[in-house]
C-alpha positions as CSV (number, residue, x, y, z in Angstrom):
1,M,14.0,10.7,0.0
2,E,14.1,6.9,-0.1
3,S,12.2,5.1,2.6
4,K,14.3,2.7,4.6
5,L,11.3,0.3,4.7
6,T,10.2,-1.5,1.6
7,I,6.8,-0.1,0.5
8,L,3.9,-2.5,0.5
9,T,0.5,-1.2,-0.7
10,I,-2.7,-2.2,1.1
11,D,-6.4,-2.0,0.3
12,F,-9.5,-3.0,2.1
13,E,-13.0,-3.8,0.7
14,A,-15.8,-3.2,3.1
15,S,-19.5,-3.9,3.8
16,C,-20.4,-0.4,2.9
17,L,-19.0,3.1,2.9
18,P,-19.2,4.8,6.3
19,R,-21.7,7.3,5.0
20,H,-24.2,4.4,4.7
21,G,-23.8,3.2,8.3
22,L,-21.3,1.3,10.4
23,S,-19.0,-0.6,8.0
24,Y,-16.6,-3.4,8.5
25,P,-13.8,-4.9,6.4
26,I,-14.6,-7.9,4.3
27,E,-11.3,-8.3,2.4
28,V,-7.8,-7.0,2.7
29,G,-5.0,-7.2,0.2
30,V,-1.3,-6.2,0.1
31,A,1.0,-5.9,-2.8
32,G,4.6,-5.2,-3.6
33,N,7.1,-6.1,-6.3
34,G,4.3,-7.1,-8.7
35,R,2.9,-9.7,-6.3
36,A,-0.2,-9.6,-4.1
37,Q,-1.9,-11.5,-1.4
38,S,-5.4,-11.1,-0.1
39,W,-7.8,-12.5,2.5
40,L,-11.6,-12.6,2.8
41,I,-12.7,-11.7,6.3
42,R,-15.7,-13.5,7.8
43,P,-17.9,-10.9,9.7
44,H,-17.0,-10.8,13.3
45,E,-19.7,-11.2,16.0
46,N,-18.9,-7.6,17.2
47,W,-20.1,-6.4,13.7
48,A,-23.6,-8.0,14.1
49,G,-26.2,-5.4,13.0
50,W,-23.6,-3.3,11.1
51,H,-24.5,-2.3,7.6
52,W,-24.1,-4.3,4.4
53,S,-24.9,-2.3,1.3
54,A,-26.1,-3.5,-2.1
55,E,-24.0,-0.7,-3.6
56,A,-20.8,-2.1,-2.1
57,E,-21.8,-5.6,-3.1
58,R,-22.2,-4.6,-6.7
59,L,-18.9,-2.7,-6.6
60,H,-16.7,-5.5,-5.2
61,G,-18.8,-8.5,-6.4
62,L,-18.8,-10.3,-3.1
63,T,-22.0,-11.4,-1.5
64,L,-22.5,-11.5,2.3
65,A,-23.1,-15.3,2.0
66,Q,-19.8,-15.7,0.1
67,V,-17.9,-13.7,2.7
68,E,-19.5,-15.6,5.6
69,R,-18.8,-19.0,3.9
70,E,-15.3,-18.4,2.5
71,G,-13.9,-15.8,4.9
72,L,-11.3,-16.4,7.6
73,S,-11.8,-15.2,11.1
74,A,-10.8,-11.7,12.0
75,E,-8.1,-13.1,14.3
76,T,-6.6,-15.2,11.5
77,V,-6.6,-12.5,8.9
78,F,-5.2,-10.0,11.4
79,A,-2.3,-12.3,12.3
80,E,-1.5,-13.1,8.6
81,L,-1.7,-9.5,7.6
82,V,0.7,-8.4,10.4
83,A,3.1,-11.1,9.4
84,A,3.0,-10.1,5.7
85,A,3.4,-6.4,6.6
86,H,6.4,-6.9,8.9
87,G,9.3,-4.7,7.9
88,H,7.3,-2.8,5.3
89,R,6.0,0.7,5.1
90,L,2.2,0.4,4.3
91,V,0.7,2.8,1.9
92,A,-3.0,3.2,0.7
93,D,-4.8,5.5,-1.6
94,S,-7.6,6.2,0.9
95,V,-7.5,7.3,4.5
96,I,-10.5,5.1,5.3
97,D,-8.2,2.0,5.1
98,Q,-6.7,3.0,8.5
99,Y,-10.3,2.9,10.0
100,W,-10.8,-0.6,8.6
101,L,-7.4,-1.8,9.9
102,E,-8.4,-0.5,13.3
103,T,-11.8,-2.2,13.1
104,L,-10.1,-5.5,12.1
105,A,-7.5,-5.1,15.0
106,D,-10.3,-4.4,17.5
107,A,-12.2,-7.5,16.4
108,A,-9.0,-9.6,16.7
109,G,-8.6,-8.2,20.3
110,Q,-5.3,-6.5,19.3
111,A,-3.8,-3.0,19.2
112,T,-3.5,-1.4,15.8
113,P,-0.2,-2.8,14.5
114,F,0.9,0.0,12.2
115,M,-0.1,3.2,10.7
116,I,-1.0,3.3,7.0
117,D,0.5,6.2,5.1
118,H,-1.6,7.9,2.4
119,V,-0.1,7.8,-1.0
120,S,0.0,11.6,-1.1
121,L,2.9,11.5,1.4
122,L,5.0,9.5,-1.0
123,L,4.1,11.8,-3.9
124,D,5.3,14.8,-1.8
125,E,8.4,12.9,-0.6
126,Y,9.4,12.2,-4.2
127,G,8.3,15.6,-5.5
128,A,6.0,14.1,-8.0
129,G,4.3,16.7,-10.2
130,E,0.9,16.4,-11.9
131,R,2.4,15.2,-15.2
132,R,4.3,12.3,-13.6
133,I,1.3,11.4,-11.5
134,M,-1.0,11.3,-14.5
135,Q,1.5,9.1,-16.4
136,A,1.7,6.8,-13.4
137,V,-2.1,6.6,-13.1
138,G,-2.3,5.8,-16.9
139,F,0.4,3.0,-16.4
140,A,-1.5,1.5,-13.4
141,D,-4.8,1.7,-15.2
142,A,-3.4,-0.2,-18.2
143,Q,-1.8,-2.9,-16.0
144,Y,-4.8,-3.4,-13.7
145,P,-8.1,-2.3,-15.3
146,V,-10.3,-4.5,-13.0
147,R,-10.8,-2.8,-9.7
148,H,-12.6,-3.0,-6.4
149,R,-11.1,-6.2,-5.1
150,A,-8.4,-5.9,-2.5
151,A,-5.5,-7.6,-4.3
152,S,-6.1,-5.9,-7.6
153,D,-6.5,-2.5,-6.0
154,A,-3.3,-3.0,-4.0
155,L,-1.5,-4.1,-7.2
156,W,-2.9,-1.0,-9.0
157,L,-1.4,1.3,-6.4
158,S,1.8,-0.6,-6.3
159,A,2.1,-0.3,-10.1
160,L,1.4,3.4,-9.8
161,L,4.2,3.8,-7.3
162,D,6.6,1.6,-9.2
163,H,6.1,3.6,-12.3
164,L,6.3,6.9,-10.4
165,L,9.5,5.9,-8.6
166,D,10.9,4.1,-11.7
167,R,11.2,0.8,-10.0
168,R,11.2,-2.4,-12.0
169,H,9.3,-5.5,-10.7
170,Q,8.4,-9.0,-11.7
171,P,5.3,-9.8,-13.8
172,P,2.0,-9.4,-11.8
173,H,0.9,-12.3,-9.6
174,I,-2.1,-12.5,-7.4
175,A,-2.1,-15.3,-4.8
176,A,-5.6,-16.7,-5.2
177,P,-7.6,-17.4,-2.1
178,S,-8.6,-21.1,-1.6
179,L,-12.2,-22.1,-1.0
180,T,-11.7,-21.3,2.7
181,G,-10.5,-17.8,1.9
182,K,-6.9,-18.4,2.8
183,C,-4.2,-17.6,0.3
184,L,-2.6,-20.5,-1.4
185,S,0.8,-18.9,-1.5
186,N,2.7,-16.5,0.7
187,D,4.5,-14.5,-2.0
188,L,5.3,-11.4,0.0
C-alpha cells in the first residue's frame, strides 16, 4: 500500500537515554530522497537540571558546551522542523523519537505537530520479510556507516526504506549546519 504522503525519516539525538534520567533533544535531523537537514538544539530553560550523560556525549560526539554555543533555540528548531515536515509522513526507527518531538514542542510552547510512525509500520504495510529487511539493512549500513548524528541516522533509515521499497534517489547530501547551528541549505 503506497502512502499518499511522501516519506521523510526523522531522528533525534538526546542528552541521555531516559533510563538515565530526564532527557531532552539536542539535535534533530530529517531525510528523504538522499538529502538530509539537521539542527542542533540549544538546551531550553525548562530543561535546566535535566540529565546530560557522558555515555550519550561519547556516542554522538557533541559536548554540552558545543550544543549550548552552536544550537538554535527550541522555538526556531521547532518552526523549521515543522516547515520541513509539512506534507510528509514522518518515520523513525525508535518510538522514543516521538517523546523528544513532544519535549521540543512543549519547550517551543506549541502542540505536537504530527505523529511519528515507527518503521515497523511500513515494513508491515509493504509485507517486508526478514530476508528483504536484512538486505535493506546491509545496503543502508554500506551507504551510511557513521551513525549517532541526527542527519546521518535519518539518511541511514531513508536509505533502508529506499532499498526496501526499490526507490531510486539522488546521491547523498547532508546540509551542513553553520556555526550558529542553522542549516546552510534547505534541501528538503
